[in-house]
N, C-alpha and C positions, 0 to 999 in steps of 0.2 A: 550655066550650072551653078556658079557661085551665087547668083541672085536667088535661086530657089532655096539654097541652104540658108542664106541670110534671112530670107523671108520666113522660112520655117523656124529659125532661131528667134526671130522677132515675135512670131505668134506664140511660141512656147514661153518666152519671157513675159509677154503680155498676159498669157493665160495664168502663169504663176503669180504675177502681180494682182490680177483680178481675184484669184483664189485667196491670197493673203488678205486683200481688202474685204472680201466677203466674210472671212473668218473673223476679222477684227470687228466688223459691223455686227455680225451675229453675236459675238461675245458682249459687245456693248449693249445690245438689246436685251440679252439674257440677264446681264448684271443690273440693268435698269429695271427690268421686271421684278427681279428678286429684291432690289432696294425698295421699290414701291410696295411690293407685297409685304415685306417684313417691317416697313416703316408705318404703313397705314392699316393693314389688314390683320397681320399675324405678329406675334412676338415669340422669340426663341429665348427660353429662360432656363436657369439652372437652380435647383433647390439647394439652399445653403442652410444647414442646421437640421435639428431633429423635431421641430415643432409640428410636423405633419406625419410623423411616424404612426403606424406602419404603412399608411397609404403611400407616402413618398419618403424616400430616404435621401440623405445628404448626397449631393452630386447627381441626382436624377436630372435628366434633360427633358424639357417640356415644350410643346407648342401651344400657345394660347391665342384665341380670337379676340381682337381688340374691340370690335363693335358687337355688343351683346346686351340683352335685357337680363339683369340680375334676378336670379330665382333662388329660393331657399335650397340649401345643400350644394349649390354650385361651388366648385373649387376655383378660386380667383387669385390673380396676381394683383397686388395693390401697392401703391406708393406708401411706404411706411410713414405714419404720422410723426411729426417732429418730436412729440412728447415721448415716443417709444424708441427712438433711434438715435444713436450717436453718429451714424454715418448719413450725411445728407444725400437724398436721392436713392436710398436703398429700397429694394422691393421685398415684399413679404408674400408668401403663399398661404392662404387661409381658406376656410369654408364659410360660406354665408349661412348664418343661423337665423338672423332676424332681419325682416324687411321694414321699410318705413311704416310707422304706426303700430308695429307689433309690441305686445307686452310679453316680455320674457321672464320666466321664473326658472331658476336652476336650483333644485333642492334634492339633496341626497342622491346625486349622480343621475338625476332625471331632468330633462329639459322640457318645459312647458311653454308653448307659444299660443298666446290668446286663450289660455286655459286648457289646451289640448296637448297631450303627451306627444313629443316629437320623437319618432323612431330614429335612432342613431346607430345603425348596425356597424358603422366604421369605427365605433368606440369599443367594440367587443374584441379586445386584444389583451396581450399579457401585461401591458403597462397598467391598464385599469385593474386587472386582477391582482397585480402586485400591490397597488395602493389599497384596494379593498382588504387584502389579506393583512395589511398593516393597520387596518382600522381607519384609513384616511379616505376622503372622497377624492375622486378623480377630477371632477369639475367643481370649481368653487361655487358655493351657494350665493345667489344674487337675484335681485329683481330689478328690471329695467324696462322703460318704455322707449322704443327707438323713435327719434324725431323724424319728421318729414325730410326726405332728401338724404338720409343716412342709412347705413347698413351695419349690422352687428356681425362681426367675423370672429371665428375661433379656429385654433389649430386642432388637429385630431389627437395630438399628444398633449392633452389638456393640462396636465400638472406642470409642464415646463413651458408651454407656449406663451409667448408675449403677444397678446391679442386684445380684442375689445374689452375683456373683463379687466384689463390693465389700462389701456389707452383710450377706451371709449369707442363710440361708433365712428364709422368711416364715411366721409362724403362720397357720393356717387362718382364725382369726377376723379376721385383717387383710385377707383377700381379700374385697373389698366386692361385686364383681359380675363377671359374665362378659359381655364385649362381644358383642352380638347384631346391632347395626345401626349403620351410619354414615349419617347423613342430611344432613350438610354437609361439603364443598361438594356441590351438587346433581349435578355431573357425575361424582361418585365415590360415589353412593349404592350401598350394598352390604350384604348380610347376611353374618353370620359364624357 
């Protein structure tokens, strides 16, 4: 009788040990998958500052896809150029306006790409209206031809955004990810 109890206890201890080992292995696999996923495929980013208002507000949390083909009007996370930033390695969130080879003309709050008016519905906001009411343009007037391998990026809050009209075009390699999803705050969850 004592042997049966000992054998049963041994089986229970072995079963508990196997369960703990299975949980540890499962957690290691899950953490490994998340590490690979967020290191090579996705990035988890936080908006800092007002340069993309009202599309994005300070402290919004975003998921971006790292491997993408940049297109006009994509919202992207980029490595801030050294000329624009006092903090090495900082990231900016901006909107792609110009592609390689594009001729951009910004005049009287209208953006022309290769001679055609670029619709910018994301600029129809109270910030632009406030500037216009004060007799100021919302977007600085400029003319620029985007070089090969570079992109022209701008913030949606144009009058305060530190973007390509200040630091110039951005190399493709510095475009880190394309914003696909805002998950915070919960009342503003949205895909892009």
